[in-house]
C-alpha positions in Angstrom: 0.0 0.0 0.0 1.1 3.6 -0.8 0.3 6.6 1.3 -0.7 9.6 -0.8 1.5 12.7 -0.2 -1.4 15.1 -0.8 -4.5 13.5 0.9 -2.8 11.0 3.2 -5.0 8.1 2.1 -3.8 4.7 1.2 -4.1 3.0 -2.2 -2.7 -0.1 -3.9 0.5 0.1 -5.8 0.6 -0.7 -9.5 3.7 -2.9 -9.7 6.1 -2.0 -12.5 4.5 1.4 -13.4 6.8 4.4 -13.8 4.6 6.5 -11.5 1.6 6.0 -9.2 -1.7 8.0 -9.3 -3.9 8.3 -6.2 -7.5 7.3 -7.2 -8.8 9.7 -4.5 -7.2 13.0 -5.4 -5.4 12.1 -8.7 -2.0 13.1 -7.2 0.8 11.5 -9.2 4.1 10.4 -7.5 7.2 8.5 -8.5 7.5 4.7 -8.2 9.3 5.0 -4.9 6.4 6.5 -3.1 6.5 6.5 0.7 5.0 3.5 2.3 3.4 3.1 5.7 5.4 0.5 7.6 3.6 -1.9 9.8 4.0 -1.2 13.5 5.5 -4.0 15.6 2.9 -6.0 17.5 3.0 -5.6 21.2 3.3 -8.8 23.3 0.0 -9.4 25.1 -0.1 -9.5 28.9 -1.2 -13.1 29.2 0.5 -16.5 29.8 1.5 -17.0 26.2 2.9 -13.5 26.1 4.8 -14.1 29.3 6.3 -17.3 27.8 7.3 -15.3 24.7 9.0 -12.5 26.6 10.7 -15.1 28.9 12.1 -16.9 25.8 13.4 -13.6 24.4 15.0 -12.6 27.6 16.5 -16.1 28.2 18.0 -16.2 24.7 19.8 -12.9 25.3 20.4 -12.8 29.0 20.7 -16.4 30.2 24.5 -16.4 30.8 24.0 -13.2 32.9 21.2 -14.8 34.8 23.4 -17.8 35.6 26.0 -15.4 37.0 23.3 -13.8 39.1 22.4 -17.3 40.3 26.0 -18.2 41.2 25.7 -17.1 44.9 22.8 -19.6 45.3 25.0 -22.3 43.9 27.9 -21.5 46.2 25.5 -21.5 49.2 24.2 -24.9 48.2 27.7 -26.4 47.8 28.8 -24.9 51.1 25.7 -26.3 52.9 26.2 -29.7 51.3 29.9 -29.8 52.3 29.0 -28.9 55.9 26.3 -31.6 56.1 28.6 -34.2 54.5 31.5 -33.3 56.9 29.2 -33.4 59.9 27.9 -36.8 58.9 31.4 -38.2 58.4 32.5 -36.8 61.8 29.7 -38.5 63.6 30.1 -41.7 61.6 26.6 -41.7 60.3 26.2 -44.3 57.5 24.7 -43.2 54.2 23.2 -46.6 53.3 20.0 -46.1 55.3 21.1 -48.0 58.4 21.4 -45.0 60.6 19.6 -44.8 63.9 16.8 -42.4 64.8 19.1 -40.5 67.1 21.7 -40.0 64.3 19.0 -38.9 61.9 17.7 -36.3 64.4 21.3 -35.1 65.0 21.9 -34.7 61.2 18.5 -33.0 60.8 19.3 -30.4 63.5 22.3 -29.3 61.3 20.7 -29.7 58.0 17.4 -27.8 58.6 19.0 -24.3 59.3 21.3 -24.9 56.3 18.4 -25.8 54.1 16.5 -22.7 55.3 19.6 -20.6 54.3 19.9 -22.3 51.0 16.3 -21.8 49.9 16.3 -18.3 51.2 19.3 -17.5 49.0 17.6 -19.1 46.0 14.4 -17.2 46.4 16.3 -14.0 47.0 18.0 -14.5 43.6 14.5 -14.5 42.0 14.3 -10.7 42.6 17.6 -10.1 40.8 16.4 -12.2 37.8 13.2 -10.2 37.8 15.3 -7.0 37.8 17.0 -8.2 34.6 13.6 -8.9 33.0 12.4 -5.4 33.8 15.6 -3.9 32.4 15.0 -5.9 29.1 11.3 -5.1 28.8 11.5 -1.4 29.7 15.1 -0.3 29.2 14.2 3.4 29.7 12.4 2.8 33.1 14.4 3.7 36.3 16.1 0.8 38.0 16.5 -0.1 41.6 20.0 0.0 42.9 21.3 -3.4 44.0 22.3 -2.1 47.5 18.6 -1.1 48.0 17.4 -4.4 46.4 19.6 -6.8 48.3 18.1 -6.5 51.9 14.5 -6.6 50.6 15.4 -9.6 48.4 17.0 -11.5 51.2 14.0 -10.7 53.5 11.6 -11.7 50.8 13.4 -14.9 50.2 13.4 -15.9 53.9 9.6 -15.1 54.3 8.8 -17.0 51.0 10.8 -20.0 52.2 8.7 -20.1 55.4 5.5 -19.7 53.4 6.4 -22.5 51.0 7.4 -24.7 53.9 4.1 -24.1 55.5 2.3 -24.8 52.3 4.3 -28.1 51.9 3.1 -29.2 55.4 -0.5 -28.7 54.0 0.4 -31.2 51.2 0.1 -30.4 47.5 -3.0 -28.2 47.6 -1.7 -25.9 50.3 1.7 -25.6 48.5 -0.1 -24.8 45.2 -2.2 -22.1 46.8 0.9 -20.5 48.4 2.7 -20.6 45.0 -0.4 -19.1 43.3 -0.5 -16.2 45.7 3.2 -15.4 46.2 5.0 -16.5 43.0 5.3 -12.8 41.9 6.6 -11.4 45.2 10.3 -11.2 43.9 9.1 -9.4 40.8 7.4 -6.7 42.9 10.4 -6.5 45.2 12.6 -5.9 42.1 10.3 -3.0 41.1 11.3 -1.3 44.3 8.5 -2.3 46.6 8.9 -3.3 50.2 8.4 -7.0 51.2 5.2 -6.2 53.2 3.6 -4.6 50.2 5.0 -7.1 47.7 3.0 -9.9 49.2 -0.2 -7.9 48.9 0.6 -6.9 45.3 1.5 -10.4 44.3 -1.8 -11.8 45.7 -3.8 -9.0 44.0 -1.9 -9.7 40.7 -2.8 -13.4 40.8 -6.5 -12.6 41.5 -6.9 -9.8 38.9 -5.1 -11.8 36.1 -6.7 -15.2 36.9 -3.3 -16.9 36.8 -4.3 -20.4 37.8 -3.2 -21.9 34.5 0.1 -20.0 34.7 0.6 -21.1 38.3 0.2 -24.7 37.0 2.9 -24.1 34.5 5.2 -22.7 37.2 4.4 -25.7 39.4 5.3 -28.2 36.6 8.6 -26.4 36.0 9.4 -26.4 39.7 8.5 -30.1 40.1 10.6 -31.0 37.1 13.6 -29.0 38.4 13.5 -30.3 42.0 12.5 -33.8 40.8 15.7 -34.0 38.8 17.6 -32.6 41.8 16.2 -35.1 44.2 16.7 -38.0 41.8 20.4 -37.2 41.3 20.8 -36.9 45.1 19.5 -40.4 45.5 21.3 -42.0 42.6 24.8 -40.6 43.4 27.0 -41.0 46.5 29.5 -38.8 48.2 30.6 -35.5 46.6 28.8 -36.3 43.4 25.5 -36.4 45.3 26.1 -32.8 46.3 27.8 -31.4 43.1 25.6 -32.8 40.3 22.3 -31.8 41.8 23.7 -28.3 42.6 24.7 -27.9 39.0 21.3 -29.0 37.8 19.6 -26.4 40.0 22.1 -23.7 38.9 21.4 -24.3 35.2 17.6 -24.5 35.6 17.1 -22.1 38.5 16.3 -18.9 36.6 13.4 -20.5 34.6 10.6 -20.0 37.1 11.5 -16.4 38.2 12.0 -15.6 34.5 8.5 -16.6 33.7 6.9 -14.9 36.7 8.7 -11.6 36.2 7.9 -11.6 32.4 4.2 -11.8 33.3 4.4 -8.9 35.7 6.6 -6.9 33.3 4.0 -7.2 30.5 1.1 -6.3 32.8 3.0 -3.3 34.1 3.7 -2.1 30.5 0.1 -2.6 29.5 -1.1 -0.5 32.5 1.3 2.3 31.6 0.2 2.3 27.9 -3.5 2.4 28.7 -5.1 5.6 27.4 -5.6 8.1 30.2 -8.9 9.9 30.6 -9.2 13.3 28.9 -8.4 16.0 31.3 -10.0 18.7 29.2 -13.4 17.0 29.2 -15.5 18.3 32.1 -17.5 15.7 34.0 -21.2 16.2 33.5 -23.2 16.1 36.7 -26.9 15.2 36.4 -29.6 15.7 39.0 -33.4 15.6 39.2 -36.2 17.1 41.1 -39.9 16.2 41.7 -42.7 18.4 40.2 -44.8 19.7 43.2 -48.0 19.4 41.1 -47.9 16.0 39.4 -44.8 14.4 41.1 -43.0 13.8 37.8 -39.2 13.6 38.1 -37.6 16.4 36.1 -33.9 16.0 35.1 -31.7 19.1 35.0 -28.0 20.0 35.1 -26.7 21.9 38.1 -24.7 25.0 37.3 -24.1 26.5 40.7 -26.8 29.1 40.1 -30.7 28.9 40.0 -31.9 26.8 37.1 -35.3 27.3 35.4 -37.1 24.1 34.7 -40.5 23.1 33.1 -42.4 19.9 33.9 -42.8 17.8 30.7 -46.1 16.4 32.0 -48.2 19.2 33.4 -46.2 22.2 32.1 -45.6 23.8 35.5 -42.6 26.1 35.5 -40.3 26.7 38.4 -36.8 27.3 39.5 -34.4 25.0 41.3 -31.9 26.7 43.6 
């Protein structure tokens, strides 16, 4: 299609002709008339759009996301080394023949380390979300990492407690907690405080009806941690600590990448929504009852007395 230089309307191009003539105003132009280029389609703020944006960010930023995930890997390896060293120091067998007392001793050391490990992982979600926001809206202001770090660590710790409580309520409770709070790191990365991020995450899940998207996140998490647990059972010694940690490192950014992409698209859509016209005055309507026939008479208040006439009986009056 060609855009006419005179009237601005579009008309089909005659291929091969030395010049083009607009059928609307008969304006003649050369063969290389200006064309209207198609505008790029915006990614919709829905689960498919979130997957699309996550794929684009992952294709470009995944090595950087793995670097952001490196502290979580180091925490996991350190926790595994401490647990393994403690088990060897006490002589606890790893073939399933340990006593209940030995298991409780090991659990007393492992539980705080696991709490630290999962808190570090969930804190990293906020930094992954920050990279998604930087990709989706490069001109938007960014949160400094010194300001983000304490909120991310606090959010990771509280989320760890929430997911542990959900796990105690079996699969349904864990799914509900994931549905409500999967987007907390994304709102923390936008500069919000942890207390408000939990409320915003739950509101986001409710307003966007993200049950299907939560099911996708749950499947990805089950696949990631299922492979991690399977490797932990299949291997022994240091390999049982190193191989699962590498699997979690390589697959860890997937879930926060998806969740943050959904929040980023929804935020962009809200900013681009047309604002109401400030110049258009809001019209206020009112009505009064005719004292003669009780008919309701509509009128527009102006701040001064208004003359009205009843459409039924014709009685005239004035409303103050």
